[in-house]
C-alpha positions in Angstrom: 96.6 132.0 118.6 98.5 131.4 115.3 98.0 128.3 113.3 100.6 126.8 111.0 99.0 124.8 108.2 101.7 122.5 106.9 102.0 120.2 103.9 104.9 118.3 102.6 105.7 116.5 99.3 108.2 113.6 99.4 110.0 111.3 97.0 107.7 108.6 95.8 107.6 105.7 93.4 105.0 103.8 91.5 103.3 101.2 93.7 104.7 102.9 96.9 107.9 100.9 96.8 108.1 100.0 100.4 111.8 99.2 100.4 112.6 102.9 99.9 112.4 105.7 102.4 110.6 108.8 101.3 112.4 112.1 101.8 110.9 115.6 101.9 111.2 117.5 98.6 108.9 120.4 99.3 107.8 122.2 102.5 104.7 124.4 102.2 103.0 126.2 105.1 100.6 129.1 105.8 100.3 131.0 109.0 96.7 132.1 109.9 95.2 133.4 113.1 92.1 133.1 115.2 90.7 136.2 113.5 90.7 134.3 110.2 93.6 136.5 108.9 96.2 135.2 106.5 99.6 136.2 108.0 102.3 134.8 105.9 103.7 131.6 104.2 106.8 129.5 103.9 107.8 127.5 100.8 111.0 125.7 99.9 112.1 122.8 97.8 114.4 120.3 99.5 117.1 118.2 97.8 116.8 114.5 98.7 120.1 112.7 99.5 119.3 109.0 99.7 117.4 108.9 96.4 118.5 112.2 94.8 116.9 111.2 91.4 113.1 111.8 91.4 111.1 109.0 89.8 109.0 109.8 86.7 106.0 108.9 88.8 107.0 111.5 91.5 107.5 114.3 88.9 104.2 113.4 87.2 102.4 113.4 90.5 103.8 116.5 92.1 104.9 118.6 89.1 108.2 119.1 91.0 111.1 118.8 88.6 114.6 117.3 89.0 116.0 120.8 88.3 114.0 122.3 91.2 115.3 119.8 93.8 118.8 119.9 92.4 118.9 123.7 93.0 117.6 123.3 96.5 119.5 122.9 99.7 119.3 119.7 101.7 117.0 119.2 104.7 119.5 120.0 107.4 119.8 123.5 105.8 116.1 124.1 105.0 114.5 122.8 108.3 116.2 125.5 110.4 114.8 128.1 108.1 111.4 126.7 108.6 111.9 126.7 112.3 113.0 130.3 112.2 109.9 131.2 110.2 107.7 129.2 112.6 109.0 131.3 115.6 109.2 134.6 113.8 106.0 135.8 115.4 105.5 135.8 119.2 102.6 134.1 120.8 101.3 130.5 120.8 101.3 128.5 117.6 99.6 125.3 116.7 100.7 123.0 113.9 97.9 121.5 111.7 98.3 118.9 108.9 95.9 117.0 106.7 96.7 113.5 108.1 99.7 112.3 110.2 102.1 111.5 107.4 103.6 114.9 107.3 104.8 114.8 110.9 106.2 111.3 110.4 108.2 112.6 107.4 109.6 115.5 109.3 110.7 113.2 112.2 112.2 110.7 109.8 114.2 113.4 107.9 115.3 115.0 111.2 116.7 111.6 112.2 118.2 111.0 108.8 120.0 114.3 108.9 120.8 114.4 112.6 118.6 117.5 113.0 117.1 118.3 116.4 113.3 118.1 116.2 112.5 119.0 119.8 111.0 122.3 118.7 108.2 120.4 116.9 105.0 120.9 118.8 102.1 118.6 118.9 99.8 118.9 116.0 96.1 118.6 114.9 95.3 115.9 112.4 92.7 117.8 110.5 91.9 114.7 108.3 90.8 112.7 111.4 88.9 115.6 112.9 87.1 116.3 109.6 85.8 112.7 109.5 84.6 113.0 113.1 83.1 116.4 112.5 81.0 115.1 109.7 80.4 111.6 111.2 82.0 110.0 108.1 82.7 106.2 108.2 86.3 106.8 107.2 88.7 109.7 106.6 88.6 111.4 103.2 91.3 113.1 101.1 91.7 116.9 100.9 90.0 117.2 97.5 86.9 115.2 98.7 86.7 117.3 101.9 86.9 120.5 99.9 84.1 119.2 97.6 81.9 118.2 100.6 82.4 121.7 102.0 81.9 123.4 98.6 85.3 125.1 98.6 87.1 125.2 95.3 90.6 123.8 95.2 93.1 126.3 93.9 96.5 125.5 92.4 98.1 122.1 91.8 97.2 119.1 93.9 100.3 117.4 95.4 102.2 120.7 95.5 102.9 121.4 99.2 102.3 125.1 99.0 99.0 124.7 97.2 97.8 121.9 99.4 98.7 123.9 102.5 96.8 126.9 101.1 93.7 124.8 100.4 93.9 123.0 103.8 94.1 126.5 105.4 90.9 127.5 103.6 89.2 124.4 105.0 90.7 125.0 108.4 89.4 128.6 108.5 86.0 127.5 107.3 85.6 125.3 110.4 87.8 127.4 112.7 85.5 127.3 115.7 84.8 123.6 115.4 88.2 121.9 115.5 89.2 120.2 118.7 92.5 121.3 120.3 
């Protein structure tokens, strides 16, 4: 079994401006297997179209610059590349994310860009499962979960490729204990 550990970054604004729809600006994913082997990774920036100008808040939070997204292709060009990468190895795959927001963002961007999302499998919400696994009263963020597990965060928080990497470390730590 191969596991795809996915994380996304999206446009954002101070105070979570609810009147704006977030768009994916970075896709980061690692593929690991049931033998705890790191297979490969996928990373791409994505140029937003509805709100092409990143807020200062978003740039400060993610470290993603306007120049990086300006140079990127739009979602309808990047998502098929991710899909090709996803299926580049034979055998069963299972998508894993830290929370449910990433899959909501993908579905929303597929709808926005008229991209077929039928390939998307079900997924494991590791954030929910981590809380159940540790009998926590509520879900915790990735940083807190890594601290509880005594795994050091590497990279920059709120960068999709780094968050995916650290989520994959946590996933592999508990590989035999997740429910799927």
